[in-house]
PAKEGU-704552 format. One record per atom (N, C-alpha, C, O, CB): x, y, z. Coordinates in Angstrom, 1 decimal. Glycine has a CB too. Layout:
atom px X py Y pz Z
...
***
This chain:
atom px -51.2 py -2.7 pz -21.0
atom px -50.6 py -3.7 pz -21.9
atom px -51.5 py -5.0 pz -21.8
atom px -51.8 py -5.4 pz -20.8
atom px -49.1 py -4.0 pz -21.6
atom px -51.8 py -5.5 pz -23.0
atom px -52.5 py -6.8 pz -23.0
atom px -51.7 py -7.9 pz -22.5
atom px -50.5 py -8.0 pz -22.7
atom px -53.0 py -7.1 pz -24.5
atom px -52.3 py -8.9 pz -21.9
atom px -51.6 py -10.0 pz -21.3
atom px -51.0 py -10.9 pz -22.5
atom px -51.5 py -11.0 pz -23.6
atom px -52.5 py -10.9 pz -20.5
atom px -49.8 py -11.4 pz -22.2
atom px -49.1 py -12.3 pz -23.2
atom px -49.1 py -13.7 pz -22.7
atom px -49.3 py -14.0 pz -21.5
atom px -47.7 py -11.8 pz -23.5
atom px -48.9 py -14.6 pz -23.6
atom px -48.9 py -16.1 pz -23.2
atom px -47.4 py -16.4 pz -22.9
atom px -46.5 py -15.6 pz -23.2
atom px -49.4 py -17.0 pz -24.4
atom px -47.3 py -17.5 pz -22.2
atom px -45.9 py -18.0 pz -21.9
atom px -45.1 py -18.3 pz -23.2
atom px -43.9 py -18.1 pz -23.2
atom px -46.0 py -19.3 pz -21.0
atom px -45.7 py -18.7 pz -24.2
atom px -45.0 py -19.0 pz -25.5
atom px -44.4 py -17.7 pz -26.0
atom px -43.3 py -17.7 pz -26.5
atom px -45.9 py -19.6 pz -26.5
atom px -45.2 py -16.6 pz -26.0
atom px -44.7 py -15.3 pz -26.5
atom px -43.6 py -14.8 pz -25.6
atom px -42.6 py -14.3 pz -26.0
atom px -45.9 py -14.3 pz -26.5
atom px -43.8 py -15.0 pz -24.3
atom px -42.8 py -14.6 pz -23.3
atom px -41.5 py -15.3 pz -23.5
atom px -40.4 py -14.7 pz -23.5
atom px -43.3 py -14.8 pz -21.9
atom px -41.6 py -16.6 pz -23.8
atom px -40.4 py -17.4 pz -24.0
atom px -39.6 py -16.9 pz -25.2
atom px -38.4 py -16.9 pz -25.2
atom px -40.8 py -18.9 pz -24.1
atom px -40.4 py -16.6 pz -26.3
atom px -39.7 py -16.2 pz -27.5
atom px -39.1 py -14.8 pz -27.5
atom px -38.2 py -14.5 pz -28.2
atom px -40.7 py -16.3 pz -28.7
atom px -39.7 py -13.9 pz -26.6
atom px -39.2 py -12.5 pz -26.6
atom px -38.8 py -12.1 pz -25.1
atom px -39.0 py -10.9 pz -24.8
atom px -40.3 py -11.6 pz -27.1
atom px -38.3 py -13.0 pz -24.4
atom px -38.1 py -12.8 pz -22.9
atom px -37.2 py -11.6 pz -22.7
atom px -37.5 py -10.6 pz -22.0
atom px -37.4 py -14.0 pz -22.3
atom px -36.0 py -11.5 pz -23.3
atom px -35.1 py -10.4 pz -23.1
atom px -35.6 py -9.1 pz -23.5
atom px -35.4 py -8.1 pz -22.9
atom px -33.7 py -10.7 pz -23.8
atom px -36.3 py -9.1 pz -24.7
atom px -36.9 py -7.9 pz -25.2
atom px -38.0 py -7.3 pz -24.3
atom px -38.0 py -6.1 pz -24.0
atom px -37.5 py -8.1 pz -26.6
atom px -38.8 py -8.2 pz -23.8
atom px -39.9 py -7.8 pz -22.9
atom px -39.3 py -7.3 pz -21.5
atom px -39.9 py -6.4 pz -20.9
atom px -40.9 py -8.9 pz -22.7
atom px -38.3 py -8.0 pz -21.0
atom px -37.7 py -7.6 pz -19.7
atom px -37.1 py -6.2 pz -19.9
atom px -37.2 py -5.4 pz -19.0
atom px -36.7 py -8.6 pz -19.2
atom px -36.4 py -6.0 pz -21.0
atom px -35.8 py -4.7 pz -21.2
atom px -36.8 py -3.6 pz -21.3
atom px -36.6 py -2.5 pz -20.8
atom px -34.9 py -4.7 pz -22.5
atom px -38.0 py -3.9 pz -21.9
atom px -39.1 py -3.0 pz -22.0
atom px -39.6 py -2.6 pz -20.6
atom px -40.0 py -1.5 pz -20.3
atom px -40.2 py -3.5 pz -22.9
atom px -39.7 py -3.6 pz -19.8
atom px -40.2 py -3.4 pz -18.4
atom px -39.2 py -2.5 pz -17.7
atom px -39.7 py -1.6 pz -16.9
atom px -40.4 py -4.7 pz -17.6
atom px -38.0 py -2.7 pz -17.8
atom px -36.9 py -1.9 pz -17.1
atom px -37.0 py -0.4 pz -17.6
atom px -36.9 py 0.5 pz -16.8
atom px -35.5 py -2.5 pz -17.4
atom px -37.1 py -0.2 pz -18.9
atom px -37.1 py 1.2 pz -19.5
atom px -38.4 py 1.9 pz -19.2
atom px -38.3 py 3.1 pz -18.9
atom px -36.8 py 1.1 pz -20.9
atom px -39.5 py 1.3 pz -19.3
atom px -40.8 py 2.0 pz -19.2
atom px -41.3 py 2.0 pz -17.7
atom px -42.0 py 2.9 pz -17.3
atom px -41.8 py 1.4 pz -20.1
atom px -41.0 py 0.9 pz -17.0
atom px -41.5 py 0.8 pz -15.7
atom px -42.9 py 0.2 pz -15.6
atom px -43.5 py 0.0 pz -14.6
atom px -41.6 py 2.1 pz -15.0
atom px -43.5 py -0.2 pz -16.8
atom px -44.8 py -0.7 pz -16.9
atom px -44.7 py -2.2 pz -16.8
atom px -44.0 py -2.9 pz -17.5
atom px -45.5 py -0.4 pz -18.3
atom px -45.5 py -2.8 pz -15.8
atom px -45.4 py -4.3 pz -15.6
atom px -45.9 py -5.1 pz -16.8
atom px -46.8 py -4.6 pz -17.5
atom px -46.1 py -4.6 pz -14.3
atom px -45.5 py -6.3 pz -16.9
atom px -45.9 py -7.2 pz -18.0
atom px -46.9 py -8.2 pz -17.3
atom px -46.7 py -8.7 pz -16.3
atom px -44.7 py -7.9 pz -18.6
atom px -48.0 py -8.4 pz -18.0
atom px -49.1 py -9.3 pz -17.5
atom px -49.0 py -10.6 pz -18.4
atom px -49.0 py -10.5 pz -19.6
atom px -50.5 py -8.6 pz -17.6
atom px -48.9 py -11.7 pz -17.7
atom px -48.9 py -13.0 pz -18.4
atom px -50.1 py -13.8 pz -18.0
atom px -50.6 py -13.8 pz -16.9
atom px -47.6 py -13.8 pz -17.9
atom px -50.7 py -14.5 pz -19.0
atom px -51.8 py -15.3 pz -18.8
atom px -51.5 py -16.7 pz -19.0
atom px -50.9 py -17.1 pz -20.0
atom px -53.0 py -14.8 pz -19.7
atom px -51.9 py -17.6 pz -18.0
atom px -51.6 py -19.0 pz -18.1
atom px -52.7 py -19.8 pz -17.4
atom px -53.0 py -19.6 pz -16.2
atom px -50.2 py -19.4 pz -17.4
atom px -53.4 py -20.6 pz -18.2
atom px -54.5 py -21.4 pz -17.6
atom px -55.6 py -20.6 pz -16.9
atom px -56.1 py -21.0 pz -15.9
atom px -54.0 py -22.5 pz -16.7
atom px -55.9 py -19.4 pz -17.5
atom px -56.9 py -18.6 pz -16.9
atom px -56.5 py -17.7 pz -15.7
atom px -57.3 py -17.0 pz -15.2
atom px -58.0 py -19.4 pz -16.5
atom px -55.2 py -17.8 pz -15.4
atom px -54.7 py -17.0 pz -14.2
atom px -53.8 py -16.0 pz -14.8
atom px -53.2 py -16.2 pz -15.9
atom px -53.9 py -17.9 pz -13.2
atom px -53.7 py -14.8 pz -14.2
atom px -52.8 py -13.7 pz -14.6
atom px -51.7 py -13.5 pz -13.6
atom px -52.0 py -13.5 pz -12.4
atom px -53.7 py -12.5 pz -14.9
atom px -50.6 py -13.2 pz -14.1
atom px -49.4 py -12.9 pz -13.3
atom px -48.8 py -11.6 pz -13.8
atom px -49.0 py -11.2 pz -14.9
atom px -48.3 py -14.1 pz -13.4
atom px -48.0 py -11.0 pz -13.0
atom px -47.3 py -9.8 pz -13.3
atom px -45.8 py -9.9 pz -13.1
atom px -45.3 py -10.6 pz -12.2
atom px -47.8 py -8.6 pz -12.5
atom px -45.0 py -9.4 pz -14.1
atom px -43.6 py -9.2 pz -13.9
atom px -43.4 py -7.7 pz -13.8
atom px -43.7 py -7.0 pz -14.7
atom px -42.7 py -9.8 pz -15.1
atom px -42.8 py -7.2 pz -12.7
atom px -42.7 py -5.8 pz -12.4
atom px -41.4 py -5.5 pz -11.8
atom px -40.8 py -6.4 pz -11.2
atom px -43.9 py -5.3 pz -11.6
atom px -41.0 py -4.2 pz -11.9
atom px -39.8 py -3.8 pz -11.2
atom px -40.0 py -3.8 pz -9.7
atom px -41.1 py -3.5 pz -9.2
atom px -39.4 py -2.4 pz -11.7
atom px -39.0 py -4.1 pz -9.0
atom px -39.1 py -4.0 pz -7.5
atom px -39.0 py -2.5 pz -7.1
atom px -39.8 py -2.1 pz -6.3
atom px -37.9 py -4.8 pz -6.8
atom px -38.1 py -1.7 pz -7.7
atom px -38.1 py -0.3 pz -7.4
atom px -39.0 py 0.4 pz -8.4
atom px -38.9 py 0.1 pz -9.6
atom px -36.6 py 0.3 pz -7.5
atom px -39.8 py 1.3 pz -8.0
atom px -40.7 py 2.0 pz -8.9
atom px -39.9 py 3.1 pz -9.5
atom px -39.2 py 3.8 pz -8.8
atom px -42.0 py 2.5 pz -8.2
atom px -40.1 py 3.3 pz -10.8
atom px -39.5 py 4.4 pz -11.5
atom px -40.3 py 5.7 pz -11.3
atom px -41.5 py 5.6 pz -11.3
atom px -39.4 py 4.0 pz -13.0
atom px -39.6 py 6.8 pz -11.2
atom px -40.3 py 8.0 pz -11.0
atom px -41.1 py 8.4 pz -12.2
atom px -40.7 py 8.1 pz -13.3
atom px -39.3 py 9.2 pz -10.7
atom px -42.3 py 8.9 pz -12.0
atom px -43.2 py 9.2 pz -13.1
atom px -42.6 py 10.2 pz -14.1
atom px -42.9 py 10.1 pz -15.3
atom px -44.5 py 9.7 pz -12.5
atom px -41.8 py 11.1 pz -13.6
atom px -41.3 py 12.2 pz -14.4
atom px -40.0 py 11.7 pz -15.1
atom px -39.4 py 12.5 pz -15.9
atom px -41.0 py 13.4 pz -13.6
atom px -39.5 py 10.5 pz -14.8
atom px -38.2 py 10.1 pz -15.4
atom px -38.3 py 9.8 pz -16.9
atom px -37.3 py 9.9 pz -17.6
atom px -37.8 py 8.8 pz -14.7
atom px -39.5 py 9.6 pz -17.4
atom px -39.7 py 9.4 pz -18.9
atom px -39.8 py 10.6 pz -19.7
atom px -39.9 py 10.6 pz -20.9
atom px -40.9 py 8.5 pz -19.1
atom px -39.9 py 11.8 pz -19.0
atom px -40.0 py 13.0 pz -19.7
atom px -38.7 py 13.3 pz -20.5
atom px -37.6 py 13.1 pz -20.1
atom px -40.3 py 14.2 pz -18.8
atom px -38.9 py 13.9 pz -21.7
atom px -37.8 py 14.2 pz -22.6
atom px -37.6 py 15.7 pz -22.5
atom px -38.6 py 16.5 pz -22.4
atom px -38.0 py 13.8 pz -24.0
atom px -36.3 py 16.2 pz -22.5
atom px -36.1 py 17.6 pz -22.4
atom px -36.6 py 18.3 pz -23.7
atom px -36.5 py 17.8 pz -24.8
atom px -34.5 py 17.9 pz -22.3
atom px -37.3 py 19.4 pz -23.5
atom px -37.9 py 20.2 pz -24.5
atom px -37.1 py 21.5 pz -24.7
atom px -36.9 py 22.2 pz -23.7
atom px -39.4 py 20.4 pz -24.3
atom px -36.8 py 21.9 pz -25.9
atom px -36.2 py 23.2 pz -26.1
atom px -37.3 py 24.1 pz -26.6
atom px -37.6 py 24.2 pz -27.8
atom px -35.1 py 23.1 pz -27.2
atom px -37.9 py 24.8 pz -25.6
atom px -39.1 py 25.6 pz -25.9
atom px -38.9 py 27.1 pz -25.8
atom px -39.9 py 27.8 pz -26.0
atom px -40.3 py 25.1 pz -25.0
atom px -37.8 py 27.6 pz -25.5
atom px -37.5 py 29.0 pz -25.4
atom px -36.9 py 29.4 pz -26.7
atom px -35.9 py 29.0 pz -27.2
atom px -36.6 py 29.3 pz -24.2
atom px -37.6 py 30.4 pz -27.4
atom px -37.2 py 30.9 pz -28.6
atom px -36.4 py 32.2 pz -28.3
atom px -36.9 py 33.1 pz -27.8
atom px -38.4 py 31.2 pz -29.6
atom px -35.1 py 32.2 pz -28.7
atom px -34.3 py 33.3 pz -28.4
atom px -33.3 py 33.1 pz -27.3
atom px -33.0 py 31.9 pz -27.0
atom px -35.1 py 34.5 pz -28.1
atom px -32.8 py 34.1 pz -26.7
atom px -31.8 py 34.0 pz -25.7
atom px -32.5 py 33.9 pz -24.3
atom px -33.2 py 34.8 pz -23.9
atom px -30.9 py 35.2 pz -25.7
atom px -32.3 py 32.8 pz -23.5
atom px -32.9 py 32.7 pz -22.2
atom px -32.5 py 33.7 pz -21.2
atom px -33.3 py 34.0 pz -20.3
atom px -32.6 py 31.3 pz -21.7
atom px -31.3 py 34.4 pz -21.4
atom px -30.9 py 35.4 pz -20.5
atom px -31.8 py 36.7 pz -20.6
atom px -31.9 py 37.5 pz -19.7
atom px -29.4 py 35.8 pz -20.8
atom px -32.4 py 36.8 pz -21.8
atom px -33.3 py 38.0 pz -21.9
atom px -34.6 py 37.9 pz -21.0
atom px -35.2 py 38.9 pz -20.8
atom px -33.8 py 38.1 pz -23.4
atom px -34.9 py 36.7 pz -20.6
atom px -36.1 py 36.5 pz -19.7
atom px -35.8 py 37.0 pz -18.3
atom px -36.8 py 37.2 pz -17.5
atom px -36.5 py 35.1 pz -19.7
atom px -34.5 py 37.1 pz -17.9
atom px -34.2 py 37.5 pz -16.5
atom px -34.7 py 38.9 pz -16.3
atom px -35.2 py 39.2 pz -15.2
atom px -32.7 py 37.4 pz -16.3
atom px -34.5 py 39.8 pz -17.2
atom px -34.8 py 41.2 pz -17.0
atom px -36.0 py 41.6 pz -17.9
atom px -36.1 py 42.7 pz -18.4
atom px -33.6 py 42.1 pz -17.4
atom px -37.0 py 40.7 pz -17.9
atom px -38.2 py 40.9 pz -18.7
atom px -39.1 py 41.9 pz -18.0
atom px -39.4 py 41.8 pz -16.9
atom px -38.9 py 39.6 pz -19.0
atom px -39.5 py 43.0 pz -18.7
atom px -40.4 py 44.0 pz -18.2
atom px -41.8 py 43.7 pz -18.8
atom px -42.0 py 43.6 pz -20.0
atom px -39.9 py 45.4 pz -18.5
atom px -42.8 py 43.7 pz -17.9
atom px -44.1 py 43.4 pz -18.3
atom px -44.9 py 44.7 pz -18.0
atom px -44.7 py 45.4 pz -17.0
atom px -44.7 py 42.2 pz -17.6
atom px -45.9 py 45.0 pz -18.9
atom px -46.7 py 46.2 pz -18.7
atom px -47.6 py 46.0 pz -17.5
atom px -47.9 py 44.9 pz -17.2
atom px -47.6 py 46.4 pz -20.0
atom px -47.9 py 47.1 pz -16.8
atom px -48.7 py 47.0 pz -15.6
atom px -50.1 py 46.5 pz -16.0
atom px -50.6 py 46.6 pz -17.1
atom px -48.9 py 48.4 pz -14.9
atom px -50.7 py 45.8 pz -15.0
atom px -52.1 py 45.2 pz -15.2
atom px -53.1 py 46.3 pz -15.3
atom px -53.1 py 47.3 pz -14.5
atom px -52.4 py 44.3 pz -14.0
atom px -54.0 py 46.2 pz -16.3
atom px -55.1 py 47.1 pz -16.5
atom px -56.4 py 46.3 pz -16.4
atom px -56.6 py 45.3 pz -17.1
atom px -55.0 py 47.9 pz -17.8
atom px -57.2 py 46.6 pz -15.4
atom px -58.4 py 45.9 pz -15.2
atom px -59.6 py 46.6 pz -16.0
atom px -60.1 py 47.6 pz -15.5
atom px -58.8 py 45.8 pz -13.7
atom px -59.9 py 46.0 pz -17.1
atom px -61.0 py 46.6 pz -17.9
atom px -62.3 py 46.0 pz -17.4
atom px -62.5 py 44.8 pz -17.2
atom px -60.8 py 46.2 pz -19.4
atom px -63.2 py 46.9 pz -17.2
atom px -64.5 py 46.5 pz -16.7
atom px -65.5 py 46.5 pz -17.9
atom px -66.3 py 47.4 pz -18.0
atom px -65.0 py 47.5 pz -15.5
atom px -65.4 py 45.6 pz -18.7
atom px -66.3 py 45.5 pz -19.9
atom px -67.5 py 44.7 pz -19.5
atom px -67.4 py 43.6 pz -18.9
atom px -65.6 py 44.9 pz -21.2
atom px -68.6 py 45.1 pz -20.0
atom px -69.9 py 44.4 pz -19.7
atom px -70.5 py 43.8 pz -21.0
atom px -71.5 py 43.2 pz -20.9
atom px -70.9 py 45.3 pz -19.0
***
């Protein structure tokens, strides 16, 4: 994330803090050539932002007794 100025931070403080809490990405502030970070004390798990995906087409119970053909090793040259 690009650094923000204190003026921008002042005008959007609550919005930016909420964004830090939900994403876990620290905010960088620039003031008089110096850079500061606002970050969560507890780190959020990397996988916490994943959304559940419905990727099984059909009945999931059918996968329990799935029969697969035996492996055939073709020696093609």
